[in-house]
Each structure stands twice: as structure tokens, then as C-alpha cells.
C-alpha positions as a printed NumPy array, in Angstrom:
array([[131.03 ,  87.448,  49.414],
       [128.409,  86.028,  47.066],
       [125.782,  88.551,  48.143],
       [127.948,  91.633,  48.152],
       [130.959,  91.193,  45.857],
       [130.203,  88.818,  42.997],
       [128.275,  91.577,  41.197],
       [131.533,  93.494,  40.716],
       [132.745,  90.815,  38.295],
       [132.112,  91.215,  34.589],
       [132.548,  88.872,  31.613],
       [135.711,  90.824,  30.721],
       [137.265,  90.476,  34.176],
       [140.639,  88.81 ,  33.67 ],
       [141.939,  88.428,  37.232],
       [140.211,  87.616,  40.508],
       [142.085,  87.4  ,  43.794],
       [140.254,  86.071,  46.797],
       [141.02 ,  85.034,  50.331],
       [138.217,  82.932,  51.615],
       [137.26 ,  80.556,  54.392],
       [139.093,  81.969,  57.393],
       [136.196,  84.067,  58.654],
       [133.759,  81.217,  58.041],
       [135.95 ,  78.864,  60.063],
       [136.231,  81.364,  62.913],
       [139.882,  82.277,  62.433],
       [139.639,  85.465,  64.534],
       [137.784,  83.9  ,  67.463],
       [140.118,  80.885,  67.465],
       [143.137,  83.174,  67.504],
       [141.674,  85.178,  70.384],
       [140.852,  82.004,  72.281],
       [144.294,  80.528,  71.806],
       [145.938,  83.792,  72.828],
       [143.899,  84.395,  75.989],
       [142.44 ,  81.067,  77.164],
       [143.349,  79.913,  80.644],
       [143.981,  76.377,  79.448],
       [145.456,  74.715,  76.4  ],
       [142.393,  72.458,  76.249],
       [140.161,  75.474,  75.598],
       [142.396,  76.472,  72.687],
       [142.53 ,  72.926,  71.322],
       [138.728,  72.648,  71.461],
       [138.383,  75.863,  69.444],
       [140.896,  74.603,  66.872],
       [139.128,  71.227,  66.662],
       [135.769,  72.934,  66.04 ],
       [137.267,  75.101,  63.286],
       [138.932,  72.113,  61.654],
       [135.677,  70.161,  61.794],
       [133.902,  73.027,  60.029],
       [136.689,  73.172,  57.434],
       [136.228,  69.475,  56.665],
       [132.43 ,  69.386,  56.669],
       [130.885,  72.685,  55.549],
       [133.661,  74.731,  53.992],
       [134.259,  72.618,  50.852],
       [130.686,  73.145,  49.652],
       [130.858,  76.879,  50.342],
       [134.141,  77.161,  48.458],
       [132.756,  75.166,  45.547],
       [129.682,  77.408,  45.298],
       [131.831,  80.539,  45.476],
       [134.294,  79.396,  42.81 ],
       [131.398,  78.347,  40.555],
       [129.797,  81.776,  40.954],
       [133.099,  83.455,  40.081],
       [133.407,  81.25 ,  37.009],
       [129.855,  82.113,  35.908],
       [130.433,  85.847,  36.345],
       [133.949,  85.98 ,  34.863],
       [134.407,  82.819,  32.845],
       [137.852,  83.67 ,  31.486],
       [139.371,  85.151,  34.631],
       [142.425,  83.713,  36.277],
       [141.48 ,  83.061,  39.922],
       [144.265,  83.432,  42.484],
       [143.721,  82.207,  46.046],
       [146.698,  83.102,  48.273],
       [147.34 ,  81.047,  51.371],
       [147.139,  82.236,  54.938],
       [150.227,  83.708,  56.582],
       [152.119,  82.009,  59.366],
       [151.521,  84.345,  62.285],
       [153.875,  82.822,  64.821],
       [157.378,  81.483,  64.959],
       [156.823,  77.828,  65.901],
       [160.198,  77.683,  67.651],
       [159.927,  76.806,  71.34 ],
       [162.012,  79.852,  72.256],
       [159.4  ,  82.4  ,  71.104],
       [158.504,  84.338,  74.242],
       [157.017,  87.504,  72.768],
       [154.137,  88.915,  74.83 ],
       [150.633,  87.937,  73.693],
       [151.972,  85.003,  71.644],
       [150.386,  81.647,  72.485],
       [152.657,  79.037,  74.01 ],
       [154.422,  76.424,  71.853],
       [151.644,  73.83 ,  72.082],
       [149.04 ,  76.371,  71.003],
       [151.191,  77.704,  68.151],
       [151.58 ,  74.167,  66.841]])
């Protein structure tokens, strides 16, 4: 994002929306793993690795990104929407290709 998108911001930019961090933390690969893995332990290991990254490396990356946005568009309102809930956590969800209850949790 810093290399390819920050240049689009101008001092007069008044609104910035950004979703950030999911790709860095491996959201797609974790989702694939937890959908297709033969064992829950494989899924849980992928989730643990992503959460470890989120705690250790992601805060600094987010801080640098938000600082760069502030430098490029100092008066902009910055909106960071959350991630969607992709699965019904209810134990009765049996849709095909949906991870089991333990993996959804």
C-alpha cells in the first residue's frame, strides 16, 4: 500500500478509507487451510501463526501506514472498517465448504 497507493493522496484529500492487515496476516491462506485441512490442529496452527504475526509485526506496519497517510493528507478523516464475519458460529451450520464449529470459532 505504501509503495503503490499513498501517492494518490493529496493535501486536500478529506476522506481515506482503508482495509489493512488481513493480507499481511495471511487471511486468505488461513481461510483456505481451515476450510480444507484434514485436521483441526492444522487449522489451529495456521490461526496461531496469524495471531502471532498480528501481535508482533502488524502494529508497527499499521503505525507506519497511518503515519504516511497523515503526512500525505493531514486533514483527512481516516476510516478503517472491520472485517466481516464470514460464518455463522452456530453449531448447526452445515453448509458445504464451511469449516466445522471448532474451526469457525
